[in-house]
C-alpha positions, 0 to 999 in steps of 0.5 A: 500500500505504501509503495503504490501510493508513493509511486503514484505521487513520484517518479518510479525511479525515486525511492524515498526513505521509510520515515518520509513515506510514513510522514506523507501517509500520515499527513494525507490521513489527517488532511482527509479527517480535517476536510471531512470534519469541515464538510460536516460542519458546513453541511450541518451534520452533527453526531446525535447519538453516541456510537454503538448499535442503537438508532434514534427512532421517531424523527420522521424527517422533521427538523429539530427545534433550534436550541438556545446558544447556551444549551449543549445537548452533548451534555445529555449524552455524556450523562447518559453514557456515564449512568450506563457505564458506572451505575452499580446495578446493571444492566440499566434499562434504556427505556427507563432512562428515556422515559425518565428523561422525558418526565424531567423535560416536562418537569422543567416547566416548573408547572405542577399541572404539566406532566409526562406519563409513561404507558403504565401511568397513562393507563391509570390516569385514563381510568380517572378520566372515565371515573372508573377508579377506587380511592379515598375520594379527595381532590389533591393539588399543590399550593405554595410548593406543598401537596395538600387536600383541595377538597374531600368529596361528600360521603367519601372515605376521606371525609369520613376519616376527618380529612379537610380542605387545606390539609397539608400532606407530608407523608403517604404511607411513610413516603415524603411528598416533598417535590412529588407531583400530583400524579405521583401522589394520586398513584400512591393514594389510589388502591383497591377497595378495602385497603388502607392508606395512611396520610401524615397531615397538618392543618391550621390550628394543629401544633404538630402533624397527625396520621390519618388512616383512610380505607379506600372505597369505590367513589360514587358522588352525585354532583348536586343536592338541593333543598327548599327552606320554609323561609323561601331560600333554596339551597343548592349544594354542588360538589363537582362539575361532571356529566350529571351536573347539568341535568341535576342542576336544571332539576334543582332550578325547576324545583326551586322556581316552582316553589317560588324561591325568593333567594338562593344559596349556591354552595361551592365550598370544597368543590374542586371543579371538573368539566368546563361545559358544566361550569358554563351551564351553571353560570348561565342560569344567572348570566344568560348568554353573556361571556362566562369565562375568558381563556388566554392562550399566549397573546390570544383570548377566547371568550366562552359565552353562556349556554342557556337563558338567565332564569335566576337573574334578579333573584338574590343569590349568595355563593359560598366559597372556601379554599377548596373551591377550585377550577370550575367553582372559581369560574362560576363564582368569579363570573357571578361576582363580576356581573354583580349577580351574587354576593360571595361569602366565605374564604379565598378560593384555591386559585386553580385557573389553568387549562391542560391539554392531554394527549395520548402518544403512539407508545401508550404514554401521554403528556399533559401540558398547561396551554392557557389560563382562565380569566373572569369576564372582566379580565381578572386572573384566577390562576395562583390568585383565586377569588376573594369573597365579598364577605370574609367569614372564616370556618375554624377547627372549633366551629367544625368540632362544635357543628357550627357553620358561620359561613352558611349562617351569614349567608342566611342572614344576608338573604333574609335582609335582601328579600324583605 
């Protein structure tokens, strides 16, 4: 090989020393390498994966999004290789690392409601969407970086065990909840009917944490319950906004109007929300077809109007709210407050005013990403802020123990004055 190369470059009569021949060949090899590297950079060719037998799947010919200048993606592969080569328990699953990396990417948004689900977690989450699940019957959220109970559902195991809105959860069966996502907490709390989960909680008024054992059960809750008082005040308790809310609420309205209701209490305390359409249907009974809520997506705003005629407009109304009133409850309460169709009594609401887009992916995994936030009809932000009541009335632990409800009592007093 050396001889033929040297003879092609020089006269066959000239014989070069072996040292010189070797240097010429080395220069040719280095020149080829540098030239190839130059062409690769000119043509935008970059090594996307470390060398080996693996392949990158799913590109589909799409151009990758340009990264910021201070993002060096090689760091990802350096850490990947380091984990694969040095972790003490081998072999390391590529798929586990991959799903973990994607989870971390979505977690980088630092939004508690944006989450990536691997196929197993996605399957469990889909059960919640269809309502076919067993658990303790409590809505869980994150506020001020702390996992807490948004609201226990009425008649649920959580309520029976004494769980209350605002309870902060520090341990689930002994596992710390610091930096835990809502979905991770749900996966630990959910379980088969008849089994027990131990929650270590704290609440305002307690000097120390306490353990609460909750026996899981099948959760079935009617979202609306109504009653008519002798003084002409109709009381409508609303626990969720789901598929049965609109027909049950319509039936409650019909019953109230047929009995000549002179005032209405809409109790949204500890209502964690649910379907947007159900919340719009309820608010429409007072608002009619005017705007109920505004969805802000980046620089665009979409207005959602009411769906039915305003049958309850003009009837003195009080809406009861507390720290467990979230999402759909805040949409209804905020809209009625904006237009002046109701007086809000109770405590500041939770502040869950964001919209999530849930997408199932080809491999059975899924991703839930916050894409917008809710505003009241007059443009007030709900997210992280909540809705402040017109009349602030606390509900203390002492009230609970003694069977008192100062918020409801204040609502009755306010309405009795209004309907005289």
